[in-house]
The first five atom37 places (N, CA, C, CB, O) and aatype in JSON, in Angstrom:
{
  "aatype": [12, 16, 14, 9, 10, 10, 10, 0, 15, 10, 16, 13, 10, 7, 18, 16, 10, 4, 18, 10, 0, 19, 4, 16, 19, 15, 14, 17, 7, 1, 4, 1, 1, 4, 8, 7, 1, 1, 13, 8, 1, 16, 0, 9, 7, 16, 1, 1, 3, 4, 10, 1, 4, 3, 7, 16, 7, 9, 1, 19, 1, 9, 7, 1, 1, 10, 9, 3, 18, 9, 1, 0, 6, 18, 1, 0, 7, 11, 14],
  "atom_mask": [
    [1, 1, 1, 1, 1],
    [1, 1, 1, 1, 1],
    [1, 1, 1, 1, 1],
    [1, 1, 1, 1, 1],
    [1, 1, 1, 1, 1],
    [1, 1, 1, 1, 1],
    [1, 1, 1, 1, 1],
    [1, 1, 1, 1, 1],
    [1, 1, 1, 1, 1],
    [1, 1, 1, 1, 1],
    [1, 1, 1, 1, 1],
    [1, 1, 1, 1, 1],
    [1, 1, 1, 1, 1],
    [1, 1, 1, 0, 1],
    [1, 1, 1, 1, 1],
    [1, 1, 1, 1, 1],
    [1, 1, 1, 1, 1],
    [1, 1, 1, 1, 1],
    [1, 1, 1, 1, 1],
    [1, 1, 1, 1, 1],
    [1, 1, 1, 1, 1],
    [1, 1, 1, 1, 1],
    [1, 1, 1, 1, 1],
    [1, 1, 1, 1, 1],
    [1, 1, 1, 1, 1],
    [1, 1, 1, 1, 1],
    [1, 1, 1, 1, 1],
    [1, 1, 1, 1, 1],
    [1, 1, 1, 0, 1],
    [1, 1, 1, 1, 1],
    [1, 1, 1, 1, 1],
    [1, 1, 1, 1, 1],
    [1, 1, 1, 1, 1],
    [1, 1, 1, 1, 1],
    [1, 1, 1, 1, 1],
    [1, 1, 1, 0, 1],
    [1, 1, 1, 1, 1],
    [1, 1, 1, 1, 1],
    [1, 1, 1, 1, 1],
    [1, 1, 1, 1, 1],
    [1, 1, 1, 1, 1],
    [1, 1, 1, 1, 1],
    [1, 1, 1, 1, 1],
    [1, 1, 1, 1, 1],
    [1, 1, 1, 0, 1],
    [1, 1, 1, 1, 1],
    [1, 1, 1, 1, 1],
    [1, 1, 1, 1, 1],
    [1, 1, 1, 1, 1],
    [1, 1, 1, 1, 1],
    [1, 1, 1, 1, 1],
    [1, 1, 1, 1, 1],
    [1, 1, 1, 1, 1],
    [1, 1, 1, 1, 1],
    [1, 1, 1, 0, 1],
    [1, 1, 1, 1, 1],
    [1, 1, 1, 0, 1],
    [1, 1, 1, 1, 1],
    [1, 1, 1, 1, 1],
    [1, 1, 1, 1, 1],
    [1, 1, 1, 1, 1],
    [1, 1, 1, 1, 1],
    [1, 1, 1, 0, 1],
    [1, 1, 1, 1, 1],
    [1, 1, 1, 1, 1],
    [1, 1, 1, 1, 1],
    [1, 1, 1, 1, 1],
    [1, 1, 1, 1, 1],
    [1, 1, 1, 1, 1],
    [1, 1, 1, 1, 1],
    [1, 1, 1, 1, 1],
    [1, 1, 1, 1, 1],
    [1, 1, 1, 1, 1],
    [1, 1, 1, 1, 1],
    [1, 1, 1, 1, 1],
    [1, 1, 1, 1, 1],
    [1, 1, 1, 0, 1],
    [1, 1, 1, 1, 1],
    [1, 1, 1, 1, 1]
  ],
  "atom_positions": [
    [[0.96, -1.26, 0.23], [-0.22, -0.06, 0.03], [0.83, 1.02, -0.04], [-1.54, 0.21, 1.44], [1.88, 0.94, 0.59]],
    [[0.44, 2.26, -0.98], [1.04, 3.52, -1.05], [1.03, 4.44, 0.29], [0.35, 4.21, -2.14], [-0.03, 4.57, 0.9]],
    [[2.03, 4.97, 0.67], [1.74, 5.97, 1.86], [0.86, 6.94, 1.57], [2.88, 6.67, 2.34], [0.36, 7.49, 2.55]],
    [[0.42, 7.43, 0.16], [-0.46, 8.34, 0.12], [-1.8, 7.45, 0.3], [-0.31, 9.2, -1.17], [-2.66, 7.91, 1.06]],
    [[-1.98, 6.55, -0.15], [-3.26, 5.75, -0.09], [-3.44, 5.47, 1.39], [-3.21, 4.35, -0.99], [-4.56, 5.56, 1.89]],
    [[-2.51, 5.18, 2.01], [-2.55, 4.96, 3.49], [-3.1, 6.21, 4.42], [-1.08, 4.62, 3.92], [-3.92, 6.18, 5.34]],
    [[-2.38, 7.28, 3.89], [-2.79, 8.54, 4.6], [-4.54, 9.07, 4.38], [-1.7, 9.75, 3.97], [-5.26, 9.54, 5.25]],
    [[-4.83, 8.86, 3.17], [-5.92, 9.14, 2.6], [-7.28, 8.06, 3.44], [-5.59, 8.91, 0.93], [-8.4, 8.45, 3.74]],
    [[-6.88, 7.09, 3.58], [-7.76, 5.93, 4.3], [-7.63, 6.46, 5.66], [-7.19, 4.22, 4.16], [-8.75, 6.62, 6.14]],
    [[-6.68, 6.8, 6.48], [-6.56, 7.24, 7.61], [-7.23, 8.49, 7.82], [-5.36, 7.28, 7.88], [-7.71, 8.78, 8.91]],
    [[-7.28, 9.2, 6.88], [-8.11, 10.79, 7.07], [-9.54, 10.6, 6.77], [-7.56, 12.1, 5.94], [-10.37, 11.4, 7.19]],
    [[-9.85, 9.62, 6.09], [-11.09, 9.28, 5.91], [-11.93, 8.35, 7.02], [-11.01, 8.69, 4.72], [-13.16, 8.38, 7.15]],
    [[-11.13, 7.64, 7.69], [-11.76, 7.22, 8.65], [-11.78, 8.05, 9.91], [-11.34, 6.09, 8.83], [-12.72, 7.9, 10.69]],
    [[-10.84, 8.88, 10.16], [-10.84, 9.69, 11.33], [-12.04, 10.62, 11.18], [0.0, 0.0, 0.0], [-12.8, 10.86, 12.12]],
    [[-12.2, 11.17, 9.84], [-13.39, 12.18, 9.43], [-14.61, 11.46, 9.88], [-13.5, 12.54, 7.72], [-15.44, 12.07, 10.55]],
    [[-14.82, 10.02, 9.52], [-16.03, 9.27, 10.02], [-16.44, 9.21, 11.2], [-16.0, 8.16, 9.8], [-17.59, 9.49, 11.52]],
    [[-15.28, 8.74, 12.2], [-15.44, 8.8, 13.51], [-15.81, 10.09, 14.0], [-14.36, 8.38, 14.1], [-16.85, 10.21, 14.65]],
    [[-15.06, 11.08, 13.75], [-15.48, 12.19, 14.4], [-16.93, 12.75, 14.13], [-14.55, 13.13, 14.11], [-17.57, 13.34, 15.0]],
    [[-17.46, 12.48, 12.62], [-18.58, 12.81, 12.68], [-19.75, 11.91, 13.37], [-18.74, 13.08, 11.53], [-20.77, 12.51, 13.73]],
    [[-19.65, 10.55, 13.56], [-20.19, 9.88, 14.27], [-20.3, 10.32, 15.62], [-19.75, 8.89, 14.12], [-21.39, 10.36, 16.19]],
    [[-19.18, 10.66, 16.19], [-19.26, 11.15, 17.49], [-20.11, 12.77, 17.95], [-17.75, 11.16, 17.82], [-20.65, 13.14, 18.99]],
    [[-19.89, 13.4, 16.73], [-20.82, 14.55, 16.68], [-22.35, 14.15, 16.79], [-20.57, 15.31, 15.35], [-23.25, 14.57, 17.52]],
    [[-22.33, 13.08, 15.66], [-23.81, 12.85, 15.79], [-24.57, 12.17, 16.91], [-24.16, 12.18, 14.78], [-25.78, 12.24, 17.09]],
    [[-23.49, 11.35, 17.79], [-23.89, 10.93, 19.05], [-24.34, 11.88, 20.09], [-22.92, 10.28, 19.53], [-25.39, 11.81, 20.73]],
    [[-23.24, 12.93, 20.19], [-23.31, 14.06, 21.24], [-24.44, 15.17, 20.9], [-21.83, 14.82, 21.3], [-25.07, 15.66, 21.84]],
    [[-24.71, 15.57, 19.52], [-25.32, 16.27, 19.25], [-26.54, 15.78, 17.67], [-24.28, 17.31, 19.28], [-26.45, 16.08, 16.48]],
    [[-27.34, 15.14, 18.26], [-28.16, 14.71, 17.1], [-28.96, 15.62, 16.24], [-29.03, 13.85, 17.54], [-29.26, 15.38, 15.07]],
    [[-29.27, 16.66, 16.89], [-29.9, 17.91, 15.83], [-28.99, 18.98, 15.02], [-30.82, 18.89, 16.7], [-28.0, 19.55, 15.46]],
    [[-29.55, 19.11, 13.77], [-28.56, 20.16, 13.26], [-29.84, 21.23, 12.5], [0.0, 0.0, 0.0], [-31.06, 21.07, 12.52]],
    [[-29.02, 22.31, 11.88], [-30.23, 22.96, 11.26], [-30.52, 22.49, 10.09], [-30.15, 24.3, 11.1], [-29.67, 21.89, 9.43]],
    [[-31.9, 22.72, 9.59], [-32.63, 22.26, 8.51], [-32.02, 22.93, 7.49], [-34.09, 22.46, 8.56], [-31.66, 24.1, 7.6]],
    [[-31.85, 22.24, 6.46], [-30.87, 22.7, 5.21], [-32.12, 23.72, 4.44], [-30.18, 21.06, 4.0], [-31.69, 24.75, 3.94]],
    [[-32.9, 23.57, 4.39], [-34.08, 24.05, 3.48], [-34.4, 25.58, 4.12], [-35.57, 22.87, 3.58], [-34.62, 26.5, 3.34]],
    [[-34.41, 25.75, 5.24], [-34.93, 27.1, 5.84], [-33.69, 27.63, 6.6], [-36.32, 26.91, 6.92], [-33.66, 28.79, 7.0]],
    [[-32.75, 26.84, 6.79], [-31.42, 27.22, 7.36], [-31.64, 27.71, 8.78], [-30.69, 28.34, 6.48], [-30.98, 28.59, 9.32]],
    [[-32.59, 27.08, 9.31], [-32.62, 27.28, 10.83], [-33.68, 28.45, 11.27], [0.0, 0.0, 0.0], [-34.06, 28.6, 12.43]],
    [[-34.08, 29.22, 10.19], [-35.15, 30.27, 10.28], [-36.55, 30.15, 10.57], [-35.18, 30.82, 9.25], [-37.35, 31.0, 10.99]],
    [[-36.75, 28.62, 10.2], [-38.36, 28.25, 10.39], [-39.14, 28.48, 9.23], [-39.07, 29.09, 11.51], [-40.15, 27.82, 9.0]],
    [[-38.7, 29.47, 8.41], [-39.54, 29.69, 7.6], [-39.01, 29.68, 6.21], [-40.12, 30.77, 7.96], [-37.82, 29.99, 6.17]],
    [[-39.57, 29.4, 5.01], [-38.84, 29.92, 3.76], [-39.54, 30.68, 2.76], [-38.31, 28.86, 3.05], [-40.75, 30.71, 2.94]],
    [[-39.12, 31.3, 1.77], [-39.76, 32.34, 1.07], [-40.19, 31.45, -0.3], [-38.7, 33.76, 0.83], [-39.4, 30.66, -0.83]],
    [[-41.6, 31.72, -0.81], [-42.21, 31.01, -1.7], [-41.86, 31.89, -3.14], [-43.79, 30.82, -1.25], [-41.05, 32.81, -3.23]],
    [[-42.55, 31.44, -4.01], [-41.78, 31.93, -5.5], [-42.36, 33.53, -5.67], [-42.37, 30.77, -7.14], [-41.88, 34.47, -6.3]],
    [[-43.51, 33.45, -4.9], [-44.17, 34.89, -5.22], [-43.96, 35.94, -3.98], [-45.88, 34.71, -5.5], [-44.45, 37.06, -3.87]],
    [[-43.01, 35.16, -3.0], [-42.28, 36.09, -1.93], [-43.11, 36.01, -0.41], [0.0, 0.0, 0.0], [-42.81, 36.74, 0.53]],
    [[-43.9, 35.26, -0.37], [-44.53, 35.38, 0.84], [-43.78, 34.12, 1.77], [-46.25, 35.27, 0.62], [-43.23, 33.1, 1.35]],
    [[-43.99, 34.62, 3.28], [-43.34, 33.42, 4.41], [-44.08, 32.23, 4.35], [-43.39, 33.84, 6.04], [-45.3, 32.28, 4.22]],
    [[-43.49, 31.17, 4.44], [-44.24, 30.08, 4.99], [-43.64, 29.18, 5.55], [-44.93, 29.51, 4.22], [-42.56, 28.83, 5.08]],
    [[-44.24, 28.42, 6.94], [-43.64, 27.78, 7.73], [-42.67, 26.53, 6.58], [-44.83, 27.24, 8.89], [-43.05, 26.18, 5.46]],
    [[-41.49, 26.11, 7.22], [-40.7, 25.07, 6.31], [-41.64, 23.73, 6.5], [-38.92, 24.8, 6.87], [-42.26, 23.51, 7.54]],
    [[-41.66, 23.03, 5.58], [-42.26, 21.74, 5.5], [-41.2, 20.6, 5.73], [-42.95, 21.6, 4.12], [-41.61, 19.46, 5.92]],
    [[-39.92, 20.86, 5.72], [-39.01, 19.73, 5.76], [-39.03, 19.73, 7.29], [-37.49, 19.9, 4.98], [-39.13, 18.6, 7.77]],
    [[-38.96, 20.68, 8.1], [-38.39, 20.58, 9.49], [-39.85, 20.92, 10.49], [-36.93, 21.86, 9.71], [-39.71, 21.2, 11.68]],
    [[-41.09, 20.88, 9.92], [-42.12, 21.51, 10.36], [-42.15, 22.88, 11.08], [-42.62, 20.71, 11.03], [-42.9, 22.96, 12.05]],
    [[-41.44, 23.94, 10.73], [-41.27, 25.06, 11.41], [-40.55, 25.04, 12.71], [0.0, 0.0, 0.0], [-40.83, 25.84, 13.6]],
    [[-39.75, 24.27, 12.82], [-38.52, 24.13, 14.14], [-37.44, 24.7, 13.63], [-38.01, 22.56, 14.67], [-37.15, 25.75, 14.21]],
    [[-36.85, 24.44, 12.88], [-35.79, 25.17, 12.11], [-34.45, 24.05, 12.42], [0.0, 0.0, 0.0], [-33.26, 24.28, 12.24]],
    [[-35.0, 22.9, 12.9], [-33.96, 21.78, 13.34], [-34.38, 20.43, 12.66], [-33.92, 21.57, 15.05], [-35.54, 20.42, 12.25]],
    [[-33.76, 19.47, 12.49], [-33.66, 18.27, 11.72], [-32.87, 17.3, 12.51], [-33.03, 18.52, 10.38], [-32.15, 17.77, 13.39]],
    [[-32.89, 16.11, 12.36], [-32.1, 14.86, 12.94], [-31.08, 14.7, 11.86], [-33.05, 13.39, 13.17], [-31.37, 14.59, 10.67]],
    [[-29.96, 14.7, 12.3], [-28.72, 14.34, 11.16], [-28.69, 12.89, 10.93], [-27.12, 14.77, 11.67], [-28.89, 11.87, 11.58]],
    [[-28.33, 13.24, 9.65], [-28.18, 11.44, 9.07], [-27.54, 10.69, 9.32], [-27.93, 11.06, 7.99], [-27.79, 9.52, 9.01]],
    [[-26.12, 11.15, 10.17], [-25.32, 10.22, 10.91], [-26.09, 9.67, 11.92], [0.0, 0.0, 0.0], [-25.71, 8.57, 12.33]],
    [[-27.3, 10.27, 12.55], [-27.85, 10.08, 13.98], [-29.02, 8.75, 13.29], [-28.71, 11.88, 14.88], [-29.25, 7.62, 13.72]],
    [[-29.44, 9.28, 12.4], [-30.72, 8.0, 11.78], [-29.91, 7.18, 11.58], [-31.73, 8.16, 10.32], [-30.42, 6.15, 12.03]],
    [[-28.41, 6.8, 10.97], [-27.85, 5.39, 10.72], [-27.48, 4.83, 12.0], [-26.61, 5.35, 9.76], [-27.69, 3.62, 12.13]],
    [[-26.86, 5.6, 13.18], [-26.78, 5.33, 14.63], [-27.86, 4.43, 14.92], [-26.86, 6.59, 15.51], [-27.62, 3.27, 15.23]],
    [[-29.32, 5.01, 14.83], [-30.4, 4.56, 15.45], [-30.97, 3.47, 14.71], [-31.29, 5.56, 15.65], [-31.62, 2.56, 15.24]],
    [[-30.66, 3.59, 13.29], [-31.16, 2.29, 12.62], [-30.0, 0.86, 13.04], [-31.19, 2.66, 10.72], [-30.34, -0.3, 13.24]],
    [[-28.89, 1.3, 13.08], [-28.0, -0.02, 13.33], [-28.47, -0.47, 14.97], [-26.04, 0.39, 13.18], [-28.59, -1.67, 15.19]],
    [[-28.7, 0.4, 15.97], [-29.13, -0.15, 17.11], [-30.43, -1.0, 17.17], [-29.21, 0.84, 17.94], [-30.59, -2.04, 17.81]],
    [[-31.39, -0.33, 16.34], [-32.46, -1.05, 16.24], [-32.58, -2.35, 15.6], [-33.21, -0.35, 15.77], [-33.48, -3.1, 15.97]],
    [[-31.51, -2.85, 14.36], [-31.12, -3.89, 14.06], [-30.5, -4.87, 15.12], [-30.42, -3.6, 13.15], [-30.74, -6.07, 15.23]],
    [[-29.76, -4.2, 15.76], [-28.78, -5.05, 16.91], [-30.05, -5.36, 17.69], [-27.35, -4.07, 17.94], [-30.19, -6.58, 17.74]],
    [[-30.86, -4.82, 18.22], [-31.8, -4.98, 19.38], [-32.72, -5.94, 18.75], [-32.53, -3.59, 19.94], [-33.32, -6.81, 19.39]],
    [[-32.82, -5.74, 17.29], [-34.0, -7.0, 17.0], [-33.44, -8.21, 16.7], [-34.98, -6.76, 15.77], [-34.12, -9.1, 16.18]],
    [[-31.88, -8.39, 17.07], [-31.47, -9.77, 16.61], [-30.98, -10.15, 15.2], [0.0, 0.0, 0.0], [-30.42, -11.21, 14.93]],
    [[-31.21, -9.31, 14.46], [-30.98, -9.72, 13.0], [-29.37, -9.11, 13.0], [-32.24, -8.91, 11.71], [-28.96, -8.11, 13.59]],
    [[-28.4, -10.3, 11.89], [-27.19, -9.86, 11.9], [-27.08, -8.86, 10.57], [-26.21, -11.1, 11.95], [-26.02, -8.29, 10.31]]
  ]
}
């Protein structure tokens, strides 16, 4: 294995572990559609509650969904 490939693999592994740690400690993130403002502007310029986050401005991170899925599968006893 070349040193560059090894360094890239370790960097990717480190980034993944840090992201999963952040998802474990802080499962909520800002909504991507409304950017945490709880509303978005429509085509005609009016303000509407964000449908993606139901007007809360926060959403569950993708990594946290993955962690919850793995936990549920483990508890169900599926390999």
